[in-house]
Every structure is written in structure tokens, then in C-alpha cells.
C-alpha angles and dihedrals in degrees: 000000000000126000117201115208100172131021123162140032124345128179123242133189128188086010091287142122127159148210108217133184103159142048098266120094112234114264118202098221094043092048096048102033111128095006130126096211125066100196104066113035110198103154094102109076116253095007139097119195107201120198122207134190095232115078099202132005141044125324133184110258136178128180121191142176118217133186091229141353107318122219114268115240117222091225093080116093099190124037129173134166135206140158126259136185119182117237093210142008089263108082122165144167103238131193122228115281095021095293124147119345135198122205116239108202097216127153120230094262135107117281137185112228126205118194116193130184141185129186098021096140094050091047092048091052091050091045094189134042120203123210096258095047125097122260114275107183135019133195139198123201115191129185130192132163112268142140116268117270136159120288120254144185108244098178133006124185115145136058097240093058091044089053093054092045088056094047096056094045088063093054118106115260118263117266115267118259115268118272120235089256095055098070090049091050090048089053091050090051090049091053093047090051091049091051091048091052091049090051090049090052091048093050091047090053091048091049091053090049091056094048096255098309123087118216123238124257094260092054090046088056092051092050090050092050091048093052092048093047091050088067096053113107113242112212114232096010131104132173119228091251097045122105119225112288094011122140120237091252090055097058124106090249124054103243135176131216090277089065095245122121119246112260136069119068105355100140134281097278104053149304109317115166118233103240134135088243088074098035114133094013119120 
């Protein structure tokens, strides 16, 4: 049983048309990296990058689904095969630049793909086909369920196909798949970056609190001592706002050991109480 998804004329530009099933736009190098054939790029998951002889214009195109490997007709001059697994339930043949699209009703399983062409050299020489001109090149794209295996060139006849086969063989190989340690390291780096950003926000808030100029460590120590001393109970002394038995730090006004509330002229870097305890310290 054969299901035909596309049969007729489709438009190409820059000698390209695609099968897409994900969000990423097909990239030539990513799709052909590590392959031996330059006509059907399948190295990027969920994508097929299909090369044509015609640069701009309409080509004959057929897309089919088979139950198993179909017989190969001798009429086809160029034949390549690759493996393809859709990334989503939405699979489509898509023209260059997001033009027209045709749904390909493919399940999310592994397929073998055969891409056949005829007339590539003539179409490449013509470059462009106008609407009233005869068809120059024609293509057949066939799918059938099969386990993944490397791509291959089944038949090569013309110069244009040979050129593209040579181009992709000079591309750098695709990057290796990530090791189990790499996702964990990426998560550690993400956490370190998050902690760095939180520290930057904390320091920015502290800088604003000090009026744009942070104190030195010695002054920080004095301020810390002053705040601690302000909470020490002083026998026999009460502020006017303190209730009986209250500590200095529990009064309505912030007072130091000298009995005076914080505020007023206490230096340019903060509230340091004037008390002999701190005399002579910077």
C-alpha cells in the first residue's frame, strides 16, 4: 500500500526545499555534517534539507509513504538514502522562506528516506524556470519504517549531484553527543551564575544603603560593635521613652551607652554612638 502526500509542482529558491517537524529552521552545515551524500541532509534531528538542481522556480515533486523498501525505478539519475525520525506529530514539506507547506502524515518512528532526482544538470544550467516554461527537473521522496543507519549514495550520474556530494564531505563532523557528566556540569554552572547574580544584587543594595560608598572592614566592625552594645542593659539608667525594665535596644529611640539616641552628627559613614568604649578607634 502506498500513500501519496504530495504530487505536483512545488516552488524552490536557492535550490532548497525542506521537511520540518520541529521549531528550528534547517541549517545546511548542521543537516549535512558527517554525511556522504549532499542531496538529502538528515544529520539534524527531525529535519531533511533537500537540494535541487533548479535555483528558483517550480519543480515536479512527489512524496510517498511505503510499508517497506519500494523498488527503485531505472528512470532516476540521482538516488540517495538517509534515516529520519520526526521530532513532533507535525511533519511538513516546506518551501524556502516559509512559503507553502504540505502535511506529511508520519508517525513519530524511525524511517528510511529515499530521495530520487532527474534533470538536475539541465535545471542547474537554466538556473530559473518561469511559469510558462516546461518542467526541467523532477524529484521523488519516499519514506518507509526502518531502523536508523548511515546515509549513502545509491546512484550518481550528473555533475551537479557530484558537486554537492563533494561539498558535504568537506564539512566538519558533527559534535559528539553529550556525556552523562555534561548536563550535571551545565546545571552546576547555572547555579553558580544564579548565585553570582544574587550576590551582585545584594552588593548593589548595600551600596545604595551606604550612599554609593562602601565602608572599610574596620568601620564595619565598629558599626557592628555599636549595634551590639546598644542592646546591653545599663543598670540604673533609663531613657525617657523606655518602660521599666526595658533594655536600651527595646526603647522607642535608638540609644547608645552614653544615653543619647542615635542620629545627629555621628560621622559620615553611619550611626556610631559617642561613648568612651569606642574612643580612639577609627
